[in-house]
C-alpha positions as CSV (number, residue, x, y, z in Angstrom):
1,M,34.4,-41.5,2.7
2,S,31.0,-40.9,4.2
3,I,27.8,-41.4,2.3
4,L,24.7,-39.3,3.2
5,I,21.4,-41.1,3.1
6,C,18.3,-38.8,3.2
7,G,15.2,-40.9,3.8
8,S,13.0,-42.6,6.3
9,L,13.7,-44.6,9.4
10,A,10.6,-46.7,10.1
11,F,9.3,-49.7,11.9
12,D,8.0,-52.3,9.4
13,T,5.1,-54.6,10.4
14,I,5.3,-57.4,7.8
15,M,2.4,-59.7,7.2
16,T,2.3,-62.8,5.0
17,F,-0.9,-63.6,3.0
18,E,-0.7,-67.2,1.8
19,G,-3.1,-66.6,-1.2
20,R,-3.0,-64.2,-4.2
21,F,-4.3,-60.7,-4.0
22,A,-5.6,-61.1,-7.6
23,E,-7.9,-63.9,-6.4
24,Q,-9.5,-61.8,-3.6
25,I,-10.0,-58.5,-5.5
26,L,-12.8,-58.3,-8.1
27,P,-11.7,-55.8,-10.7
28,D,-15.3,-54.7,-11.6
29,Q,-16.1,-54.1,-7.9
30,L,-13.2,-51.7,-7.0
31,H,-15.6,-48.9,-6.4
32,I,-17.0,-50.7,-3.4
33,L,-13.9,-52.5,-2.3
34,N,-14.3,-54.1,1.1
35,V,-11.8,-57.0,1.5
36,S,-10.0,-58.7,4.4
37,F,-6.9,-60.8,4.2
38,L,-6.0,-63.5,6.7
39,V,-2.3,-63.1,7.5
40,P,-0.9,-66.1,9.6
41,G,2.6,-64.7,9.5
42,L,3.4,-61.4,11.2
43,R,6.6,-59.8,12.4
44,R,8.1,-56.4,13.2
45,E,11.4,-55.3,11.7
46,Y,13.6,-52.2,11.5
47,G,13.1,-50.6,8.2
48,G,12.7,-47.4,6.2
49,C,14.7,-46.6,3.1
50,A,17.5,-44.7,5.0
51,G,17.9,-47.5,7.6
52,N,17.9,-50.3,5.0
53,I,20.4,-48.5,2.8
54,A,22.6,-47.7,5.7
55,Y,22.5,-51.4,6.7
56,G,23.5,-52.4,3.2
57,L,26.4,-50.0,3.1
58,R,27.7,-51.3,6.4
59,Q,27.6,-54.8,5.0
60,L,30.0,-53.5,2.3
61,G,32.2,-51.8,4.9
62,A,31.2,-48.3,3.9
63,Q,30.6,-45.3,6.1
64,A,26.9,-44.6,6.2
65,R,25.3,-41.4,7.6
66,P,21.5,-41.2,7.6
67,V,19.9,-37.8,7.5
68,A,16.6,-38.8,9.1
69,T,14.1,-38.2,12.0
70,L,12.9,-40.7,14.6
71,G,9.9,-40.3,16.9
72,S,9.5,-40.6,20.6
73,D,9.6,-44.4,20.3
74,G,12.8,-44.4,18.3
75,Q,15.5,-44.7,20.9
76,D,15.8,-48.5,20.3
77,Y,16.3,-47.9,16.6
78,L,18.9,-45.3,17.3
79,S,20.8,-47.8,19.5
80,R,20.6,-50.4,16.8
81,L,22.1,-48.1,14.2
82,D,24.9,-47.2,16.7
83,S,25.6,-50.9,17.2
84,L,25.9,-51.4,13.5
85,G,28.6,-48.7,13.3
86,V,26.3,-46.3,11.5
87,D,27.1,-42.6,11.9
88,T,24.0,-41.2,13.6
89,R,25.1,-37.6,14.1
90,H,22.4,-36.5,11.6
91,V,19.6,-38.6,13.1
92,Q,17.2,-36.4,15.0
93,L,14.5,-37.3,17.6
94,A,11.1,-35.6,17.4
95,A,9.4,-36.1,20.7
96,E,5.9,-35.0,19.4
97,Q,5.6,-37.8,16.8
98,Y,5.8,-41.5,16.6
99,T,8.5,-43.0,14.3
100,A,7.3,-43.7,10.8
101,Q,5.4,-47.0,10.5
102,A,4.9,-49.3,7.5
103,M,2.4,-52.1,7.4
104,I,3.4,-54.4,4.5
105,M,1.4,-57.3,3.3
106,T,2.9,-59.8,0.8
107,D,1.1,-62.4,-1.1
108,R,2.4,-65.8,-2.5
109,D,3.5,-64.1,-5.7
110,N,5.5,-61.5,-3.8
111,N,3.1,-58.7,-4.6
112,Q,2.8,-56.2,-1.8
113,I,0.2,-53.8,-0.4
114,T,1.6,-51.2,2.0
115,A,0.0,-48.7,4.4
116,F,2.4,-46.1,5.6
117,H,2.2,-43.6,8.5
118,P,4.9,-40.9,8.1
119,G,5.0,-39.8,11.7
120,A,8.4,-38.1,12.5
121,M,9.4,-38.5,8.8
122,S,7.2,-35.5,8.0
123,L,9.5,-33.3,10.1
124,A,12.7,-34.4,8.3
125,H,13.0,-31.0,6.6
126,R,14.1,-29.7,10.0
127,N,17.3,-31.7,9.5
128,P,19.2,-29.7,6.9
129,I,22.4,-30.6,5.0
130,G,25.2,-28.2,5.4
131,A,28.2,-27.5,3.2
132,D,30.7,-29.0,5.7
133,T,29.5,-32.6,5.9
134,G,32.6,-34.1,4.3
135,A,30.4,-36.5,2.3
136,V,31.5,-37.8,-1.1
137,I,28.0,-38.7,-2.3
138,G,24.4,-38.8,-1.2
139,I,20.9,-40.0,-2.0
140,I,17.5,-38.6,-1.8
141,S,15.2,-41.6,-1.0
142,P,11.5,-41.5,0.0
143,D,11.0,-39.0,2.9
144,G,8.8,-36.1,3.8
145,R,7.9,-34.0,0.8
146,D,9.5,-30.8,2.1
147,A,12.6,-32.7,3.1
148,M,13.1,-34.2,-0.3
149,L,12.7,-30.9,-2.1
150,Q,15.0,-29.0,0.3
151,H,17.6,-31.7,0.7
152,A,18.0,-31.9,-3.1
153,E,18.7,-28.2,-3.2
154,Q,21.1,-28.4,-0.3
155,F,23.0,-31.3,-1.9
156,H,23.4,-29.3,-5.0
157,A,24.4,-26.1,-3.2
158,A,27.0,-28.1,-1.2
159,G,28.5,-29.6,-4.3
160,I,27.7,-33.2,-3.2
161,P,26.7,-35.5,-6.1
162,F,23.6,-37.4,-5.4
163,V,21.2,-40.1,-6.6
164,F,17.5,-39.2,-6.9
165,D,15.5,-42.2,-5.7
166,P,11.9,-41.0,-5.3
167,G,10.4,-44.5,-4.8
168,Q,6.9,-44.6,-3.4
169,G,7.2,-40.8,-2.8
170,L,7.2,-40.0,-6.6
171,P,3.4,-39.4,-6.8
172,M,3.8,-36.5,-4.3
173,F,5.5,-34.4,-7.0
174,N,4.2,-32.8,-10.3
175,G,6.1,-32.7,-13.5
176,E,7.8,-29.4,-12.9
177,E,9.1,-30.5,-9.5
178,L,10.3,-33.8,-10.8
179,L,12.2,-32.0,-13.6
180,R,13.9,-29.9,-10.9
181,F,15.0,-33.0,-9.1
182,V,16.5,-34.3,-12.4
183,E,18.2,-31.0,-13.0
184,L,19.8,-31.1,-9.6
185,A,20.7,-34.8,-9.4
186,D,23.6,-36.7,-10.9
187,W,21.9,-40.0,-11.2
188,A,18.3,-41.3,-10.8
189,A,17.3,-44.8,-9.7
190,L,13.8,-46.2,-10.0
191,N,11.9,-49.4,-10.6
192,D,10.2,-50.0,-13.9
193,Y,6.8,-48.6,-12.7
194,E,8.3,-45.5,-11.2
195,A,10.4,-44.8,-14.3
196,R,7.2,-44.9,-16.4
197,M,5.5,-42.5,-14.1
198,L,8.5,-40.2,-14.1
199,S,8.4,-40.2,-17.9
200,D,4.7,-39.6,-17.9
201,R,4.8,-36.7,-15.6
202,T,7.9,-35.0,-17.1
203,G,7.0,-35.7,-20.7
204,L,10.5,-37.1,-21.2
205,D,11.3,-40.7,-22.2
206,H,14.1,-42.6,-20.7
207,A,16.6,-41.6,-23.3
208,A,15.8,-38.0,-22.9
209,L,16.0,-38.2,-19.1
210,S,19.4,-39.9,-19.2
211,Q,20.7,-36.9,-21.3
212,R,20.0,-34.7,-18.3
213,L,21.8,-37.0,-15.8
214,R,25.0,-38.9,-15.6
215,G,23.0,-42.1,-15.5
216,L,19.4,-43.4,-15.2
217,V,19.1,-46.8,-13.5
218,I,15.8,-48.8,-13.8
219,T,15.5,-51.9,-11.8
220,L,13.6,-54.9,-13.3
221,A,13.4,-57.3,-10.3
222,D,14.9,-60.7,-11.1
223,Q,15.5,-59.5,-14.7
224,G,18.3,-57.2,-13.5
225,C,18.2,-53.6,-14.5
226,E,18.7,-51.3,-17.5
227,L,21.0,-48.4,-17.5
228,W,20.5,-45.3,-19.7
229,Q,23.5,-43.0,-20.3
230,D,23.6,-40.3,-23.0
231,G,20.4,-41.7,-24.5
232,E,21.8,-45.2,-24.9
233,R,20.4,-48.3,-23.1
234,T,22.4,-51.1,-21.5
235,H,20.9,-54.2,-19.8
236,V,22.7,-55.7,-16.8
237,P,21.4,-59.2,-16.2
238,G,19.9,-60.3,-12.9
239,V,21.4,-62.7,-10.4
240,P,19.4,-65.8,-9.5
241,A,18.5,-65.9,-5.8
242,A,19.3,-69.0,-3.8
243,E,15.7,-68.7,-2.4
244,V,12.9,-66.2,-2.7
245,V,11.7,-65.4,0.8
246,D,10.8,-61.7,1.1
247,P,11.2,-58.8,-1.4
248,T,11.0,-56.2,1.4
249,G,14.1,-54.0,1.2
250,C,15.5,-55.5,-2.1
251,G,15.5,-52.1,-3.8
252,D,17.3,-50.6,-0.8
253,A,20.0,-53.3,-0.9
254,F,20.5,-52.5,-4.6
255,R,20.8,-48.8,-3.9
256,A,23.4,-49.4,-1.1
257,A,25.5,-51.2,-3.6
258,L,24.9,-48.5,-6.2
259,L,26.1,-45.8,-3.8
260,Y,29.1,-47.9,-2.7
261,G,30.2,-48.4,-6.3
262,L,29.7,-44.7,-7.3
263,S,31.6,-43.6,-4.2
264,Q,34.5,-45.8,-5.4
265,G,34.4,-44.3,-8.9
266,W,33.2,-47.5,-10.6
267,P,31.5,-47.5,-14.0
268,L,27.7,-47.5,-13.6
269,A,27.4,-51.1,-15.1
270,R,29.7,-52.4,-12.4
271,C,27.7,-50.7,-9.7
272,A,24.5,-52.1,-11.0
273,A,26.0,-55.6,-11.2
274,L,26.9,-55.4,-7.5
275,G,23.4,-54.1,-6.8
276,N,21.8,-57.1,-8.5
277,R,24.0,-59.4,-6.3
278,M,23.0,-57.6,-3.2
279,G,19.3,-57.7,-4.1
280,A,19.5,-61.5,-4.7
281,E,21.2,-61.9,-1.3
282,K,18.6,-59.8,0.4
283,I,15.5,-61.6,-1.1
284,A,16.6,-64.8,0.5
285,S,16.0,-63.5,4.0
286,R,13.1,-61.8,5.8
287,G,13.0,-58.1,6.5
288,G,15.2,-55.4,5.1
289,Q,18.1,-55.6,7.6
290,N,18.8,-59.3,8.3
291,Y,20.8,-60.5,5.3
292,R,24.6,-60.9,5.3
293,F,26.8,-60.0,2.4
294,D,30.4,-61.2,2.3
295,A,32.5,-58.1,1.6
296,T,35.3,-60.2,0.4
297,A,33.2,-60.8,-2.7
298,L,33.9,-57.2,-3.7
299,A,37.2,-58.3,-5.2
300,T,35.2,-60.0,-7.9
301,A,32.4,-57.4,-8.2
């Protein structure tokens, strides 16, 4: 049962700032902001939402098929995906662009500042979803604006249920466009901040949004997540992490588990509980694609 993952494939440059952003930024001087952070720790990782979600699905033994675009420097990433057993038939190479790049800086409180160059991701709309994919479920995660709009319509036309996960791409869309996503999608998954922005732009609170979906999932970091179904809220407790090392990719690990559970026909609460476990496992390792999850644990999920 293949799972389609629309979203970015990117190289992440991850930097560690040993202080706190709040101690370096003066709130009353934001109009003339000029600040520099010393980052002793720096590394380069494979990332992007589609890549991280595909990695998580492979940890669970699921068939993952990204619908994404790499740039002229992306052959190494393509080879990595192949080595992981990821189905790359819908990964295209755009010779005229670099692969998307994220520069992520994390402070000691795990707050993050990210700069993102979309590169080849901006051409992802050239990679359409047909009606003959054989996929059982899909996800719209942060990607090029045109790709997110078109892929949502294509999922719906093909009769493939999907999760709407706008992430950091949410500000690109106005209220009317976001309502269209909600109309087309079966589920939506957002963090607390994104969910508030979605409500603000659409004029619908969480209860009202959930009545237009099969489920609204709002992640709350270490506090777990809340589920909204038919206007009713349920809280799914978080799972304590053995160690808090790096939050990069935790949301993608959660979404991999969510997709896995939904593809198996699990109740939404069970999917979310597995997502909390995956997120706790991921945060104990650096980067979005270096953690390990024991698939035998699914028997108790």
